[in-house]
ROKELUM-12623 format. One record per residue (C-alpha): residue in one letter; z, x, y. Coordinates in steps of 0.001 Angstrom, whole numbers, padded with zeros to 6 digits, always signed. Each point is the difference from the previous one (the first is absolute). Example, Ala and Ser with C-alpha at 12.3 -4.5 7.8 and 13.67 -1.06 7.14 Angstrom:
ROKELUM-12623
a+007800+012300-004500 s-000660+001370+003440 
end
This chain:
ROKELUM-12623
m+103088+180706+141570 a-000790-003735-000996 t+002539-002708-000105 p+000850-001218-003298 h-001194-003613-000717 p+003064-002763+000120 y-001167-001312-002980 p-000462+002261-003372 y-002779-002504-000963 p-003288-001081+001494 y+000433-003515+001629 g+003902+000183-000895 y+000172-001485-003657 a+000271+001883-002852 q-002258-001166-002870 q+001560-002106-002276 p+000086+000797-003503 v-002257-002305-002454 r+002260-002235-001885 l-001645-000316-003531 p+000029-003490-001434 a+002052-001108-002950 h-001513-000209-003217 p-001687-003328-000432 r+002192-000916-003234 a+003141+000640+001922 t+000528-003578+001841 t-001200-001426-002944 a+002297+001236-002036 l+002982-000574+002251 v-001541-003924+000627 l+000257-000451-003847 g+003429+001605-000210 i+001721-001903+002469 v-001837-003289-001653 g+001071+000601-003156 v+003763+001008+000854 a+000222-002908+002434 g-001777-002431-002105 f+002295+000696-002977 f+002511-002211+001950 v-002052-002700+000454 l-002453+000317-002989 l-000045+001884-003090 l-003689+000214+000316 p-000372+002266+003018 i+001849+002705-001761 l-002963+000679-002249 v-001594+001945+002669 c+002663+002352+000170 p-001512+002677-002497 l-003196-000126+002029 a+002036+000627+003345 w+001639+002937-002231 y-003659+001392-000869 f-001771-000368+003358 g+002949+001783+001728 a-000143+002993-002875 v-003277+000200+000822 a-000483-000047+003343 d+002742+002697+000412 r-001455+002139-002628 e-003412-000064+001883 a+001708+000739+003326 e+001924+002651-001028 r-003312+001561-001713 q-002296-000526+003367 p+002111+000506+002549 t-002506+000504+002710 r-001206-003806-001121 y+002996-002354-000385 r+003274+001007+001792 r+003089-000201-002431 a+000919-004036+000932 g+003534-001548-000528 e-001885-003026-000941 a-001165+001172-003267 r+003648+001508-000900 a+001396-003351+000805 g-002353-001984-001840 m+000233+002084-003547 i+004075-000054+000683 l-000395-003728+000074 g-002220-000521-002726 i+002350+002370-001757 v+002811-002549+001010 g-001692-002856-000979 t-001413+001239-003392 a+003870+000966-000774 i+000970-003580+000959 l-003253-001516-002371 g+000847+002323-002805 a+004060-001278+000127 a-001524-003569+000433 l-002266+000079-003183 l+002606+001873-001797 m+002509-002796+000627 l-002748-002530-000985 f-000764+001561-003510 v+003983+000324-000397 v+000462-004060+000735 g-003009-000630-002136 a+001149+002062-002988 l+003435-001381+000453 m-001514-003483-000257 v-002010+000780-003200 i+003215+001404-001589 g+001941-003158+000777 t-002149-002401-001118 h-000435+001714-003395 y+003873+000833-000163 d+001966-002428-002649 a+003452-000060+001179 g+001021-001134-003454 y+001657-002923+001082 g-001982-002777-001540 t-002893-000402+003336 
end
């Protein structure tokens, strides 16, 4: 009777599973989302990239779901998509407030209070 080998694998190491790469647009979505949301507090211009972060994150997540043997479902895509949604909501609220202020200014300049002004 042969003695069992002390290690179940040759050379004492188990084979490591292959780690699939994240989708290329996953990191792009995350970076755009961070720039958009963090840039809102510094300058209003970077928030314009938030819809792109939402789009790139959704595309990367969808393609990773459809091709599980090619890409792993990266958290970067989901985080970029969520940051893009938050930034787009902030952008929408800012545009709505800008529209309301503009409408009130137009109404205020054309309103006659009737006091002879």
